[in-house]
C-alpha positions as CSV (number, residue, x, y, z in Angstrom):
1,M,-37.7,125.6,290.6
2,Q,-41.3,124.5,291.2
3,E,-40.7,121.4,289.1
4,D,-37.7,120.5,291.3
5,R,-39.9,120.8,294.4
6,A,-42.6,118.7,292.8
7,E,-40.1,116.0,291.7
8,K,-39.0,115.7,295.3
9,L,-42.5,114.4,296.2
10,A,-42.3,111.6,293.6
11,G,-41.8,108.0,294.8
12,Q,-42.8,108.6,298.4
13,A,-45.9,108.2,300.5
14,I,-47.0,111.5,302.1
15,R,-49.9,113.0,303.9
16,V,-51.2,115.6,301.5
17,V,-52.8,117.7,304.2
18,D,-49.4,118.2,305.8
19,L,-47.7,119.7,302.7
20,A,-48.1,123.2,304.3
21,D,-49.5,124.8,307.3
22,Y,-52.1,127.7,307.4
23,Q,-50.5,131.1,307.4
24,E,-52.5,134.0,309.0
25,G,-54.2,136.2,306.4
26,S,-52.7,134.2,303.5
27,V,-53.2,131.6,300.8
28,V,-50.3,129.1,300.6
29,S,-49.9,127.0,297.5
30,R,-47.5,124.1,296.6
31,T,-47.2,122.5,293.2
32,I,-47.5,118.7,293.3
33,I,-47.5,118.0,289.5
34,D,-47.0,120.5,286.7
35,K,-47.0,118.8,283.3
36,K,-48.2,119.7,279.8
37,A,-51.2,117.4,280.3
38,G,-52.3,119.1,283.6
39,T,-51.5,120.2,287.1
40,A,-52.2,119.3,290.7
41,T,-51.7,122.0,293.3
42,F,-52.1,122.0,297.0
43,F,-53.6,125.1,298.7
44,A,-54.1,126.2,302.3
45,F,-56.5,129.1,302.8
46,D,-56.7,131.0,306.0
47,A,-60.2,131.9,307.1
48,G,-61.7,134.7,305.0
49,Q,-59.2,134.3,302.2
50,G,-60.2,133.4,298.7
51,L,-59.8,133.6,295.0
52,S,-61.9,136.2,293.2
53,E,-64.2,135.2,290.3
54,H,-62.4,134.1,287.2
55,T,-62.6,131.6,284.4
56,A,-60.3,128.9,283.2
57,P,-60.2,127.1,279.8
58,F,-60.2,123.6,281.3
59,D,-62.3,121.7,283.9
60,A,-60.8,121.8,287.4
61,L,-61.6,119.5,290.3
62,V,-61.5,120.9,293.8
63,Y,-61.1,118.3,296.6
64,L,-61.2,119.6,300.2
65,L,-58.8,117.9,302.6
66,D,-59.6,120.0,305.7
67,G,-61.9,122.8,306.8
68,E,-64.8,124.4,304.9
69,A,-65.1,126.5,301.8
70,E,-67.6,128.3,299.7
71,V,-67.2,127.6,296.0
72,V,-69.4,129.7,293.6
73,I,-69.8,128.4,290.0
74,S,-71.8,130.6,287.6
75,G,-73.4,132.3,290.6
76,K,-74.4,129.1,292.3
77,P,-72.8,128.7,295.8
78,F,-71.6,125.3,297.2
79,I,-70.4,124.8,300.7
80,L,-67.8,122.1,300.8
81,Q,-66.5,120.2,303.8
82,A,-63.4,118.0,304.2
83,G,-63.8,114.9,302.0
84,E,-66.1,116.6,299.4
85,M,-65.3,117.8,295.9
86,V,-66.8,119.8,293.1
87,I,-65.9,120.1,289.4
88,M,-65.6,123.6,288.1
89,P,-66.5,123.4,284.4
90,A,-64.3,125.1,281.8
91,N,-65.2,128.6,280.8
92,Q,-67.7,129.1,283.6
93,P,-66.9,131.9,286.2
94,H,-66.0,130.6,289.6
95,A,-64.6,131.8,292.9
96,L,-63.5,130.3,296.2
97,R,-63.7,131.6,299.8
98,A,-62.6,130.1,303.1
99,T,-65.7,130.2,305.4
100,K,-63.2,128.4,307.8
101,S,-59.6,127.7,307.1
102,F,-59.4,125.0,304.5
103,K,-56.9,122.9,302.6
104,M,-57.6,121.6,299.1
105,I,-56.1,119.9,296.0
106,L,-56.9,121.6,292.7
107,T,-56.5,119.2,289.7
108,M,-56.7,120.6,286.2
109,I,-56.5,118.4,283.1
110,R,-55.5,120.3,279.9
111,S,-57.4,118.5,277.1
């Protein structure tokens, strides 16, 4: 089902920031690409929402489209604004929190 929704995005120009609206007290996600080689996922975090500390076996690139987020990588905090990015290295603990509502693209390459 997710692959069907992602396929509907192919071959058209879209404003990524408009893929979903903020939802009060929630994190919204939408798969853009889900392939064996990697994924691209859109997220919209309401203020105060986040992802608890975890690790992933691959590098992941976080690119903020709107708002402001705190990204903590191996205990080091980064405050990101719209238009900024950070790479979360493989196997290092990381977490995200919306200091203000924010939208992002998370890209992970599996290799």
